[in-house]
LOTITI-941968 format. One record per atom (N, C-alpha, C, CB): x, y, z; residue in one letter. Coordinates in steps of 0.1 Angstrom, whole numbers, plus 2048, in hexadecimal, padded with zeros to 3 digits. Glycine has a CB too. Layout:
N
XYZA
...
This chain:
367
C1BE54755M
C25E5775FM
C21E64766M
C33E58758M
C1FE63773I
C1CE6E77BI
C29E75780I
C14E6B787I
C2AE8277EQ
C35E89783Q
C30E9478CQ
C3EE90777Q
C34E94798T
C30E9E7A1T
C3AEAA7A2T
C2EE977AFT
C34EB67A4L
C3CEC27A5L
C36ECB7AFL
C3EECA797L
C3CECD7BAY
C37ED67C5Y
C41EE17C7Y
C34ECE7D1Y
C3CEED7C8L
C45EF97CBL
C48EFA7DAL
C3FF067C6L
C55EFB7DDV
C59EFC7EBV
C63F087EBV
C60EEE7F0V
C5FF127F2P
C68F1F7F1P
C75F1D7F7P
C60F2A7F8P
C76F16802E
C83F15809E
C84F08811E
C86F21812E
C90F05816Y
C92EF981EY
C8DEFB82CY
CA2EF681FY
C80EF982EK
C7AEF983BK
C71EEC83BK
C72F0683EK
C71EE6847E
C6AED9847E
C5BEDB845E
C6CED2855E
C56EE684BE
C48EE984AE
C44EEC83BE
C44EF5852E
C4DEEF833Q
C4AEF1824Q
C4DEE581CQ
C52EFC81FQ
C57EDD820I
C5AED1818I
C50EC581BI
C69ECC81CI
C4DEC4828Y
C45EB882BY
C37EB8824Y
C43EB883AY
C30EC3823P
C23EC281BP
C25EBE80DP
C1CECF81CP
C31EC2807A
C34EBE7F9A
C36EB07F8A
C40EC67F3A
C3DEAA802I
C40E9C801I
C33E94803I
C4AE9880DI
C2BE9880CC
C1EE9180EC
C15E91802C
C16E9881AC
C14E9D7FCK
C0CE9E7EFK
C12E957E4K
C0BEAC7EAK
C1FE957E3S
C26E8D7D9S
C23E7E7DBS
C35E8F7D9S
C23E797E8M
C21E6B7EBM
C12E687E8M
C24E697FAM
C09E717EBD
BFBE6F7E8D
BF9E6E7D9D
BF2E7A7EDD
BFEE777D1A
BFCE777C3A
C02E6B7BCA
C03E837BDA
C0CE657C2L
C13E587BCL
C0EE4C7C3L
C22E597BEL
C05E4D7CCS
BFFE417D3S
C09E397DAS
BF7E387C9S
C13E3F7E0I
C1EE387E6I
C19E307F3I
C2AE427EAI
C10E367F9K
C0BE30806K
C07E22805K
BFFE3880BK
C02E1D7FAK
BFDE107F9K
C08E067F9K
BF5E0E7ECK
C15E0A7F6D
C21E017F5D
C27E00803D
C2BE077ECD
C23E0880DM
C29E0881AM
C23DFE824M
C27E16820M
C2CDF882CH
C27DEF837H
C32DEF841H
C24DE1832H
C2FDEC84EP
C39DEE859P
C45DE6857P
C32DE9865P
C45DDA851D
C51DD284FD
C5ADD6844D
C4DDC484ED
C56DE083CL
C5EDE3830L
C6BDE9834L
C56DEE827L
C76DE482CK
C83DE982EK
C85DF4824K
C8EDDE82DK
C85E01827V
C86E0C81EV
C94E1181FV
C7BE17820V
C9AE13813V
CA8E1A812V
CA6E2780AV
CB3E1180BV
CABE32810I
CABE3F80AI
CB9E41804I
CA6E4A814I
CBAE437F7K
CC7E467F0K
CC8E547ECK
CC8E3D7E3K
CCFE5C7F4P
CD1E6A7F1P
CDDE6D7E8P
CD3E737FFP
CDFE797E5N
CECE7D7DEN
CF5E847E9N
CE9E877D3N
CFFE7C7EDL
D09E817F7L
D17E7F7F0L
D08E7A804L
D18E867E5I
D24E837DCI
D31E867E4I
D24E8C7CFI
D31E907EDM
D3DE937F5M
D38E9B802M
D47E9C7EDM
D41E9D80BA
D3EEA4818A
D3DEB3815A
D4AEA1823A
D31EB7813K
D2EEC5811K
D22EC9819K
D2BEC8802K
D22ED581EK
D16EDA826K
D0AEDB81DK
D19EE882CK
CFEED9823P
CF2ED881BP
CEFEE5813P
CE6ED5824P
CF3EF1818D
CF0EFD811D
CF8F00805D
CF2F0981AD
D02EF7801L
D0AEF87F6L
D05EF27E9L
D18EF27F9L
CF9EED7E9T
CF1EE77DET
CF8EDB7D7T
CEFEF27D3T
D02ED57DET
D09EC97D9T
D01EBC7DCT
D17EC97DFT
CFBEBC7E8T
CF5EAF7EDT
CE6EB17EFT
CFDEAB7F9T
CE0EA57F0T
CD2EA67F4T
CD0EAC802T
CCCE977F4T
CC7EB5803H
CC5EBC810H
CBFEB381AH
CBDEC880EH
CC4EB3826P
CBFEAA831P
CB0EAC834P
CC7EAB83DP
CABEB8833L
C9DEBA836L
C94EB382CL
C9AEC8837L
C98EB1820V
C90EA9816V
C8FE9B81BV
C95EAA808V
C9BE9581FI
C9CE88823I
C93E86831I
CABE83825I
C95E9083AK
C8EE8F846K
C7FE8F844K
C91E9B84EK
C7AE9683AC
C6BE96838C
C66E89831C
C68EA282FC
C6EE83829V
C6BE77823V
C6BE6C82EV
C75E73818V
C75E6C837A
C75E62842A
C6AE6484CA
C82E6384AA
C66E7184ER
C5AE74857R
C4DE6E850R
C59E83859R
C4CE70843W
C40E6A83DW
C40E5B83EW
C3FE6E82EW
C4BE5583CL
C4CE4683DL
C48E4184BL
C5BE41839L
C4EE48855R
C4BE44863R
C3BE45865R
C53E4C86DR
C35E4F860E
C27E51862E
C1EE4685BE
C23E5F85DE
C25E40852Q
C1EE3484BQ
C21E27852Q
C22E3383CQ
C29E2885EG
C2CE1C866G
C38E16862G
C21E13865G
C40E1B858V
C4DE15854V
C57E1785FV
C52E1B846V
C5EE0D864K
C67E0E86FK
C76E0D86AK
C65E03879K
C78E05860N
C86E0285BN
C89E0B84FN
C87DF4857N
C8FE17852I
C93E21848I
CA2E2384AI
C8BE2F84AI
CA9E2283FT
CB8E2383FT
CBCE2D833T
CBFE1683DT
CC5E36837L
CCBE3E82DL
CD8E38829L
CCDE4D832L
CDAE3581BA
CE6E2F817A
CEBE3580AA
CE3E20814A
CF8E3880AE
CFFE3E7FFE
D0DE3B7FEE
CFDE4E7FFE
D13E3A7F2S
D22E397F1S
D26E467EAS
D26E2C7E8S
D2EE4E7F1S
D32E5B7ECS
D3DE597E2S
D37E647F7S
D43E647DEG
D4DE647D3G
D5BE5F7D7G
D4EE717CDG
D5DE5E7E4G
D6AE5A7E9G
D6AE4B7EEG
D6FE637F4G
D71E497F9L
D71E3C800L
D63E38805L
D7AE3C80CL
D61E2B806Y
D54E2680BY
D58E1E818Y
D4CE1D800Y
D59E25823N
D5CE1F830N
D56E2883BN
D6DE1D832N
D57E22847A
D50E29852A
D55E37855A
D51E2085FA
D63E38855D
D68E46858D
D65E5084ED
D77E4585AD
D66E4C841Y
D63E56837Y
D54E5A836Y
D67E50829Y
D4BE50837M
D3DE53837M
D38E5A843M
D35E46835M
D3EE5784EK
D3AE5E85AK
D3CE6E859K
D41E59867K
D47E71853N
D4AE7F850N
D40E85845N
D58E8084BN
D3DE7D83BV
D33E82831V
D25E84838V
D31E77826V
D21E7A840Y
D14E7B848Y
D15E88850Y
D12E6F851Y
D1FE8A857Q
D20E96860Q
D1FEA3859Q
D2EE96867Q
D28EA584EV
D29EB1847V
D1CEB483FV
D35EB183EV
D16EAA83AC
D0AEAB831C
CFDEAD839C
D09EA0828C
CFEEAC846G
CF2EAE84FG
CEAEA2852G
CEAEB8849G
CEFE9684EM
CE7E8A850M
CE7E8585EM
CEDE7F846M
CF2E89866I
CF2E85874I
CE5E8987BI
CFEE8B87AI
CE0E95877D
CD5E9A87ED
CC8E9287BD
CD3EA9879D
CC9E88872L
CBDE8086FL
CBCE73876L
CBCE7D860L
CC5E7187FC
CC7E64886C
CBAE6088EC
CD3E64890C
CB2E6A892E
CA5E66898E
C9AE6288EE
CA0E728A0E
C9DE65882D
C93E63877D
C96E5686FD
C92E6F86DD
CA3E5286EL
CA6E46866L
CB4E4286BL
CA7E49857L
CB9E36866S
CC6E31868S
CCFE3585DS
CC5E22869S
CDCE39861L
CE6E3C857L
CEDE2F855L
CEFE4885CL
CEFE2B848N
CF5E1E845N
D04E1E84AN
CF5E1C836N
D07E13851M
D14E10856M
D19E02851M
D15E11865M
D12DFD847D
D17DF0841D
D1DDF4834D
D0ADE6840D
D2ADF2833F
D32DF7827F
D36DEC81FF
D3DDFE82BF
D2EDE181FS
D31DD6815S
D29DD9808S
D2DDC881BS
D2BDD07FEA
D24DD17F2A
D22DC37ECA
D2DDDA7E8A
D19DC27E3Q
D15DB57DEQ
D15DB57CFQ
D07DB07E3Q
D18DAA7C8T
D17DA97BAT
D09DA67B5T
D21D9E7B4T
D03DAE7ADV
CF6DAC7A8V
CF6DAA799V
CECDB87ACV
CF1D9E794N
CF0D9B786N
CE6DA477FN
CEDD8D784N
CE9DA8773T
CE0DB076CT
CD8DA7762T
CE7DBC764T
CCFDAD75BR
CC6DA6751R
CCEDA2744R
CBADAE74DR
CC9D9973DE
CD0D94731E
CD1DA0727E
CC9D8872BE
CDCDA1720G
CDDDAB716G
CE3DB871AG
CD0DAF711G
CE6DBA728F
CECDC672DF
CFBDC572AF
CEADC873CF
D02DD0727S
D10DD0726S
D18DCD733S
D15DDD721S
D12DD173EN
D16DCE74BN
D0FDC1750N
D14DD9756N
D16DB6751H
D10DA9755H
D0CDAA764H
D19D9D752H
D13DB276CS
D10DB377AS
D15DC177FS
D16DA7783S
D10DC578BF
D14DD1791F
D18DCE7A0F
D0ADDC790F
D22DD47A6H
D25DD37B3H
D1EDDE7BAH
D35DD47B6H
D14DDB7C3I
D0BDE57C8I
D0BDE57D7I
CFCDE37C3I
D0ADF07DEI
D0BDF17EDI
D00DE97F3I
D0CDFF7F2I
D03DE27FDT
CFADD8803T
CECDDD807T
D00DD280FT
CEBDE980EP
CDEDEE811P
CD4DEF806P
CDFDFB818P
CD9DF37FAI
CD1DF47EEI
CCCDE77E9I
CD8DFC7E3I
CD6DDD7E9V
CD2DCF7E5V
CC8DC97EEV
CDFDC67E4V
CC8DCC7FBE
CBFDC5804E
CB3DCD807E
CC7DC2810E
CB1DD8800A
CA5DE0803A
C98DDA7FDA
CA7DEF7FDA
C8DDDD804D
C80DD97FED
C7BDE57F5D
C76DD680AD
C7FDF17F9Y
C79DFD7F3Y
C84E077F2Y
C6CE027FBY
C88E0C7E6I
C92E177E5I
C8CE247E1I
C9CE127DBI
C8FE2E7E9I
C8BE3C7E6I
C98E447E2I
C84E437F2I
C99E487D5N
CA4E4E7D0N
CA1E5D7D1N
CA7E497C1N
CAAE647DAI
CA8E737DCI
CB4E7A7D7I
CA5E767EBI
CB3E807CBC
CBFE867C5C
CBEE957C6C
CC0E827B7C
CC9E9B7C2K
CCBEA97C1K
CCBEAD7B2K
CD7EAE7C8K
CC3EB77AEL
CC3EBB7A0L
CCFEC379DL
CB7EC379CL
CD8EBF793K
CE4EC6790K
CE8EC4781K
CEFEC1799K
CF0ECD77CT
CF7ECB770T
D04EC2773T
CFBED8768T
D0AEBC769H
D15EB376CH
D1FEB4761H
D0FEA476DH
D2CEB5765A
D37EB775CA
D38EAC751A
D44EB8763A
D35EA0755M
D36E9574BM
D29E91744M
D3CE87752M
D1FE9074CT
D12E8B746T
D09E97742T
D0CE82750T
D0CEA3746G
D04EAF743G
CF9EB174CG
CFEEAD736G
CF3EA7752Y
CE8EA875BY
CE9E9D766Y
CDAEA6753Y
CE5EA0772S
CE5E9677CS
CD7E96784S
CF0E99786S
CD0E8B783G
CC3E8A78AG
CC1E7C78FG
CB8E8E781G
CB6E7678CG
CB3E69792G
CBCE5E78DG
CA4E6678FG
CBEE5D780I
CC7E5377AI
CD5E54780I
CC7E5376AI
CDBE5F77EK
CE9E61782K
CEBE5F791K
CEDE6E77EK
CE1E62799N
CE2E607A8N
CE5E527ACN
CD6E657AFN
CE0E497A3L
CE2E3B7A7L
CF0E367A5L
CD9E3379FL
CF9E3E79FF
D07E3A79FF
D0DE397ACF
D0FE44796F
D07E407B6G
D0BE3F7C3G
D07E327CAG
D06E4A7CBG
D02E297C3T
D00E1B7C9T
D0CE127C6T
CF4E157C4T
D16E177BEI
D22E107BBI
D2CE147C7I
D28E137ADI
D32E0A7CEP
D3AE0E7DAP
D47E167D6P
D3DE027E1P
D48E217DDG
D55E297DEG
D5CE2A7D1G
D5EE227E8G
D69E267D2L
D72E287C7L
D71E1E7BCL
D81E287CDL
D66E167BDE
D63E0E7B1E
D5CE167A6E
D59E027B5E
D58E227AAK
D51E2B7A0K
D5CE2F796K
D4BE377A7K
D68E3379AP
D72E3778FP
D75E2B786P
D7FE3C796P
D74E1F78BQ
D76E14782Q
D6CE13777Q
D76E0778BQ
D60E1677BM
D55E16771M
D58E21767M
D47E18778M
D5DE2C76BH
D60E37761H
D6BE32758H
D65E43769H
D75E2A75DY
D80E26755Y
D7BE1B74BY
D8BE2075EY
D71E1374FR
D6CE09747R
D64E0E73CR
D64DFF74ER
D5CE1873FW
D53E1E735W
D57E2D733W
D44E1D739W
D60E2F72AT
D67E3D72AT
D5FE47721T
D75E3C724T
D57E43717D
D50E4D710D
D42E4F715D
D50E49701D
D3CE5A712I
D2FE5E718I
D24E55714I
D2CE6C715I
D25E4F708E
D1AE46704E
D1BE3970CE
D1CE426F5E
D26E3370DS
D27E26715S
D25E29724S
D34E1F713S
D2AE34729F
D28E37737F
D19E3973AF
D30E4473BF
D12E40732S
D04E43734S
CFCE35733S
CFFE4D729S
D00E2D72AR
CFAE20729R
CFCE18736R
CFFE1871DR
D08E1973BM
D0AE12748M
D01E18753M
D18E1474DM
CFFE25753L
CF6E2B75DL
CE8E2675CL
CF6E3A75CL
CE3E25750L
CD6E2074EL
CD4E11752L
CD2E2173FL
CDFE0974FE
CDEDFB753E
CDFDFA763E
CE9DF374DE
CE7E02769L
CE7E03778L
CDAE0777DL
CF2E0C77DL
CD4E11777A
CC7E1677CA
CBCE0C77BA
CC3E23773A
CBCE04770Q
CB2DF976FQ
CB5DED779Q
CB3DF3760Q
CC1DEC77DT
CC5DE2786T
CC0DE6794T
CD3DDF786T
CC4DF2798V
CBFDF77A6V
CB1DF97A6V
CC6E047A9V
CABDFF79CN
C9CE0179AN
C95E067A7N
C96DF4796N
C98E137AAP
C91E197B6P
C82E1A7B3P
C97E257BAP
C7AE197BEQ
C6BE1A7BCQ
C67E287BCQ
C65E127C8Q
C6EE317C1L
C6AE3F7C2L
C76E487C0L
C62E427CFL
C75E537B9T
C81E5C7B8T
C7BE6A7BAT
C88E5B7AAT
C82E717C4I
C7FE7E7C8I
C8BE877C4I
C7BE7F7D7I
C88E937BDI
C93E9C7B9I
C92EA87C2I
C92E9F7AAI
C9DEAB7CAD
C9EEB77D1D
CA3EC27C8D
CA9EB57DDD
C99ECA7C4A
C9CED67BBA
C98EE37C2A
C96ED47AEA
C97EE37CFI
C94EEF7D6I
CA0EF97D3I
C92EED7E6I
CABEF47D5D
CB7EFB7CFD
CBFEF17C7D
CC0F017DAD
CC2EF47BBA
CC9EEB7B1A
CD7EF17AEA
CC1EE97A4A
CDEEE97A6M
CECEEE7A3M
CEDEEF794M
CF6EE47A8M
CF4EFA790E
CF7EFC781E
D06EFE780E
CF0F0977BE
D0AEFE773G
D18F00770G
D20EF3772G
D1EF0B779G
D2CEF4779N
D35EE9779N
D31EDF785N
D43EED77BN
D25ED9784G
D20ECF78CG
D28EC2789G
D11ECD78CG
D27EB8792P
D1EEB779DP
D23EBD7AAP
D1BEA979FP
D2FEC37ABT
D34EC87B8T
D39ED77B6T
D3FEC07BDT
D3DEDB7AAG
D43EE87A9G
D3BEF37A3G
D4FEE67A1G
D2EEF07A3G
D24EFA79DG
D1FF047A7G
D18EF3797G
D15F0B7A3T
D0FF167ACT
D00F147ADT
D12F247A6T
CFAF1B7B6S
CECF197B9S
CE3F1F7AES
CE8F217C6S
CD9F167ABH
CCEF1B7A1H
CC1F167A7H
CD0F15792H
CBAF1D7B0P
CAEF177B7P
CA3F167ADP
CAAF217C2P
C9BF0B7AEL
C8FF097A7L
C83F097B0L
C8FEFC79FL
C86F077BEH
C7BF087C8H
C71EFD7C5H
C75F157C8H
C76EF17C2M
C6DEE57BFM
C71ED97C5M
C6CEE37B0M
C67ED07C8I
C69EC27CBI
C62EBA7C0I
C63EBF7D9I
C69EB17BAL
C64EA97AFL
C63E9B7B4L
C6CEAB7A2L
C59E937B0A
C58E857B4A
C52E7D7A9A
C50E827C1A
C56E717A7A
C50E6879DA
C55E5979FA
C54E6C78EA
C4EE5079BK
C52E4279BK
C5BE3F78FK
C45E3879BK
C58E45783D
C60E44777D
C6AE4E777D
C57E4576BD
C77E4B77BF
C81E5577CF
C88E5876FF
C8BE51786F
C86E4F765Y
C8CE51758Y
C84E5D751Y
C8BE44750Y
C77E5C751T
C6FE6874CT
C70E74754T
C61E6474BT
C72E72761Q
C74E7D76AQ
C81E85767Q
C74E78779Q
C8BE7E764D
C98E85760D
C95E8E753D
CA4E7B75ED
C8EE8974AY
C8BE9073EY
C83E9D742Y
C82E87734Y
C79E9B74AF
C71EA774FF
C7AEB1756F
C66EA2759F
C83EAC75FA
C8BEB5767A
C95EBD75FA
C92EAE773A
C9AEB6755A
CA4EBD74CA
C9EEC8745A
CAAEB3742A
C91EC6741K
C8AED1739K
C88EDD743K
C7CECB734K
C85EDA750L
C83EE575AL
C90EED75AL
C7FEE0768L
C9BEE7758M
CA8EEE758M
CACEF574BM
CB3EE475CM
CA2EF4741K
CA4EF9734K
CAFEF272CK
CA6F08735K
CB2EE6730L
CBBEDE729L
CB3ED671EL
CC3ED4732L
CB9ED2713D
CB2EC970AD
CB5EBA70FD
CB8ECB6FBD
CABEB3714P
CADEA6719P
CB3E9C70FP
CA0EA071DP
CB1E9E702M
CB6E956F8M
CC5E986F5M
CAFE966EBM
CCBEA36FBN
CD9EA56FBN
CE0E9F707N
CDCEB46FAN
CD9E9A710I
CDEE9371CI
CDEE84718I
CD6E95729I
CEAE7E716V
CEBE71710V
CE2E66718V
CF9E6C70FV
CE3E66725M
CDCE5B72CM
CCDE5D72BM
CE0E5B73BM
CC8E6A72AI
CBAE6C728I
CB6E6871AI
CB6E7A72BI
CBEE6C710R
CBBE68702R
CBAE59701R
CC6E6D6F8R
CC4E52707Q
CC4E43706Q
CB8E3D70DQ
CD1E3E70DQ
CB3E44718A
CA7E4071FA
C9BE41716A
CA6E4872CA
C9AE4C70FV
C8FE4E706V
C8FE446FBV
C8FE5C701V
C9BE426F5E
C9DE396E9E
C9AE2A6EDE
CABE3A6E4E
C9DE266FAS
C9BE196FES
C8CE17704S
CA5E16708S
C84E21704G
C77E21709G
C76E21718G
C71E15704G
C81E2471FL
C80E2672EL
C7AE33732L
C8EE24735L
C7DE3D72BA
C77E4B72DA
C6CE4D723A
C82E5672BA
C61E51728K
C55E5471FK
C50E62721K
C4AE4A722K
C57E6C71BP
C53E7A71DP
C45E7D719P
C5DE83717P
C40E7670FD
C32E7970AD
C28E75714D
C30E726FCD
C2BE6E71FE
C21E68728E
C21E6F736E
C23E5A729E
C27E7B737I
C28E82743I
C1AE88747I
C33E8D743I
C16E85753T
C0AE8C759T
C0FE93765T
BFFE8275CT
C0EEA0765L
C13EA9770L
C08EAA77BL
C17EB776BL
C0DEA8787A
C05EA9793A
C0BEB379CA
C02E9B79AA
C03EBB7A3G
C08EC57ACG
C07ED37A7G
C16EC27B0G
C12EDB7A9D
C12EE97A4D
C16EEA796D
C1DEF07ADD
C12EF5790E
C16EF8782E
C24EFC781E
C0DF0377CE
C2AEF9775I
C38EFD773I
C39F0C772I
C3DEF6765I
C41F1277AP
C43F2177AP
C47F2576CP
C4DF26784P
C42F31768D
C46F3675AD
C52F3F75AD
C3AF3E755D
C59F40766N
C65F49767N
C72F41768N
C64F52772N
C72F34764L
C7EF2C765L
C89F3175BL
C7BF1D763L
C95F31760T
CA0F35758T
CA9F2A755T
CA8F40760T
CB0F2B74AP
CBAF20746P
CC5F1E750P
CC0F23738P
CC9F11752F
CD4F0E75BF
CE1F10753F
CD3EFF761F
CEBF15759Q
CF8F16753Q
CFEF08752Q
D02F1F75BQ
D03F04746V
D09EF7744V
D17EF7748V
D08EF3734V
D1DEEB74BP
D2AEE974FP
D34EEE744P
D2DEDB752P
D40EF1748D
D4BEF673ED
D4DEEB734D
D58EFA746D
D4CEDE738T
D4FED372FT
D46ED4723T
D4EEC6736T
D3AED8725I
D2FED971AI
D31EE6713I
D20ED7720I
D33EF171BK
D34EFE715K
D40EFF70BK
D37F08720K
D4AEF770EL
D56EF7705L
D56EEC6FAL
D62EF670DL
D4AEE56F9D
D4AEDA6EFD
D44EE06E2D
D41ECF6F4D
D4DEE06D8F
D49EE66CBF
D48EDB6C1F
D54EEF6C6F
D48ECE6C5S
D48EC36BBS
D3CEC26B3S
D49EB66C3S
D30EC86B8G
D24EC76B0G
D24ED16A4G
D19ECB6B9G
D2EED96A4K
D2FEE3698K
D3AEDF68EK
D32EF269DK
D3FED2690I
D4AECE687I
D45EC367DI
D56EC968FI
D49EC4670P
D45EBA667P
D49EAC66BP
D4BEBD659P
D40EA2669A
D42E9566EA
D4FE8E669A
D37E8C669A
D54E9265DI
D60E8C658I
D6CE90661I
D63E8F649I
D6BE9C667L
D76EA166FL
D75E9E67EL
D77EB066CL
D6AE98681L
D66E97690L
D71E8F697L
D58E91691L
D75E83692P
D7FE7B69AP
D8CE8369EP
D83E6F692P
D90E8B694I
D9CE93697I
D99E9F6A1I
DA2E9968AI
D8EEA569DA
D8AEB06A6A
D88EAC6B4A
D7DEB76A0A
D82EA16B7K
D80E9C6C4K
D8DE9B6CCK
D78E8F6C4K
D97E966C5R
DA4E966CCR
DA9EA36CFR
DAEE8E6C3R
DA9EAC6C5L
DADEBA6C7L
DA6EC26D2L
DADEC16BAL
D98EBF6D2L
D90EC76DBL
D8CEC06E8L
D84ECB6D4L
D93EB56EAK
D90EAD6F6K
D92EB6703K
D99EA16F7K
D8AEB470DS
D8AEBC719S
D94EB5723S
D7CEBD71FS
D9BEBD72AY
DA5EB7735Y
DA3EC0741Y
DB4EB8730Y
DA5EBA74DP
DA5EC2759P
DB1ECB75AP
DA5EB8766P
DAFED6760Q
DBAEE0762Q
DB9EE5770Q
DB8EEC758Q
DC5EE4776L
DC6EE7784L
DCAEF6787L
DD1EDE78BL
DC3EFC790N
DC6F09796N
DCFF067A2N
DBAF12799N
DDCF077A1A
DE5F037ACA
DE3F0C7B8A
DF3F047A7A
DDFF187B6D
DDDF217C2D
DD1F1C7CBD
DDAF2F7BDD
DC8F147C5L
DBDF0F7CDL
DBFF017D2L
DB0F0F7C5L
DC8EFA7CBC
DCBEEC7CFC
DD2EEB7DDC
DD4EE57C5C
DCDEE27E5V
DD2EE07F2V
DD9ED27F4V
DC8EE17FDV
DD9ECB7E9G
DE0EBE7E9G
DD9EB47F1G
DEDEC07EFG
DCCEB47F2C
DC5EAA7FAC
DC5E9C7F4C
DB6EAF7FCC
DC6E9B7E6G
DC7E8E7E0G
DBAE897DCG
DCEE857E9G
DAFE907DEK
DA2E8B7DAK
DA1E887CAK
D97E947DEK
DA8E917C3C
DA8E907B4C
DAFE837B0C
DAFE9C7ADC
DBBE807B6A
DC2E747B3A
DBBE687B7A
DD0E757BAA
DB4E687C2E
DADE5D7C8E
DA2E597BFE
DA7E617D5E
D9BE637B8S
D90E617B0S
D92E5F7A1S
D87E6C7B2S
D9FE6079DC
DA3E5F78FC
DA3E5178AC
DB1E6678CC
D99E4E780P
D99E4077BP
DA6E3C774P
D8EE3E772P
DACE4576DA
DB8E42765A
DC5E4376DA
DB8E4B759A
DC4E48779K
DD0E49782K
DDBE5277BK
DD6E3B784K
DD7E5D776I
DE1E66770I
DE4E72778I
DDCE6A763I
DDFE72784I
DE1E7E78DI
DEAE7A799I
DD3E83792I
DF4E8279BT
DFDE7F7A7T
DFDE8C7B0T
E0BE7C7A2T
E01E8A7BDI
E02E957C6I
E11E977C8I
DFAE937D3I
E16EA37C5K
E24EA67C7K
E25EB47CEK
E2CEA57BAK
E2CEB47D9K
E2EEC07E1K
E20EC77E3K
E38ECA7D9K
E17EBF7E7R
E09EC47ECR
E02ECA7E0R
E0BECE7F7R
E05EC67D4K
DFDECB7C8K
DFAEC07BFK
E05ED67C1K
DEFEC07B8A
DEBEB57AEA
DF2EB87A1A
DDCEB57ACA
DF7EAD79BH
DFDEAE78EH
DF6EA4785H
E0CEAA78EH
DF2EA9779F
DEAEA276FF
DF2E9E763F
DDEEA976BF
DF0E9275EK
DF5E8E750K
DE9E8E746K
DFCE80751K
DECE9373BK
DE2E93731K
DE0E8472BK
DE5E9C725K
DEBE7E729K
DECE70723K
DE4E6772DK
DFAE6C721K
DDAE60728G
DD2E5872FG
DC5E5D735G
DDAE53739G
DC4E6B735C
DB8E7173BC
DACE6E733C
DBAE8073BC
DA1E69739I
D95E65732I
D8AE70733I
D8FE58738I
D8EE7C738S
D84E88739S
D78E84740S
D81E8D72BS
D78E7C74BC
D6CE79753C
D69E8475DC
D6DE6C75AC
D74E8C760F
D72E9776AF
D6EE93778F
D68EA2764F
D71E8777BC
D70E82789C
D78E8B792C
D73E7478BC
D84E9078DC
D8DE98795C
D86EA5799C
D9AE9A78EC
D80EAB78FQ
D79EB8791Q
D6DEB679BQ
D74EBE784Q
D66EAA798E
D5BEA77A1E
D5EEA67AFE
D54E9A79DE
D6AEA07B2M
D6DE9D7C0M
D76EA77C7M
D74E8F7C1M
D7AEB27BFC
D83EBB7C6C
D7BEC47CFC
D8BEC47BAC
D7EEC57DCP
D77ECD7E5P
D7AEDC7E4P
D7AEC87F3P
D85EDF7DDM
D89EED7DDM
D86EF47D0M
D98EEE7DFM
D7FEED7C7K
D7BEF27B9K
D88EF77B2K
D70EFD7BAK
D93EEF7B3A
D9FEF37ADA
DA2EEE79FA
DAAEEF7B6A
D98EE779AI
D99EE078DI
D8FEE5783I
D98ED078EI
D93EEA778S
D8AEEF76ES
D8CEE7761S
D8DEFF76BS
D86EEB756V
D86EE4749V
D8EEEC73FV
D77EE1744V
D97EE4738K
D9EEEB72DK
D9EEE2721K
DADEEF732K
D9DEE9715K
D9EEE1709K
DADEDF705K
D96EE86FEK
DAFED36FEA
DBDED06FAA
DC2EDB6F0A
DBEEC36F3A
DB9EE06E7L
DBCEEA6DEL
DB5EF76E2L
DB8EE66CFL
């Protein structure tokens, strides 16, 4: 497995484009290109946030990939994503605008087909089918361009997790409600990743996010562009760059155990790994998890007592309703322009924290 790593000091096209070109050469992507190819770029546009806030894939990375594709003669290039909220024209137009994607209209087409299709999975999967946005289903070639982040539920967000954005709109909370524990949710992500099966994954790690990701964290620049065809092993590699233990990230551990990720087969191309990398701050959900220090016989009781719940800072809450909209268990209501939470029924997925634009939701233990 070839993993490319190129150092890119900042978000400037003249610095990003050479890194993209070298990555494409190292991975022999050019041989897959032809003029009639229907290419779909899948970014991370989880919510309407400006590019400099490290929440979403930076538009200049996408622009440079589209530029390279056009230089290979590819004409049909579409950017397609389903964000964390509604999946319709009005909602996505705002996401495109705020995230800087509108500026790419000369380089590619922004998806305006908000339908989805049922795709059957392979035999033996827990999910017999997935409902996936149409541009992804009909693509000849998928380029997965994610943002490197820590994540409140999964611990890490990279290539595998980014593909959750192929599930349309508010169907994502339904998936959270169906697969409530981290083991089953991670297994679902791996089954979805194998079903979507992007041909190339690029990680925007020029500036990454640490702490309460995927939306409430802070900047942790790595000044890197990573690219690989094997995104399972790439996630293992990227987690190590963050000084995280990949085997503590359930979806990565499952990928290793199932043979999808092959960390012993990594061949690095490009620049050397800098020796001054510093550990990423982990989310509060992980920082406050003491279950690993409790005897196994007491673990079932301890997990109930130490379960994490969302906690609202009412002073920051503006009553926008994004938390209630995204809650799989429907335990959040808006009263007098403030969110109100019930503990009973909470599955601790932290979709509410993820989708809160005001960072008004934090993590609290039951005990």
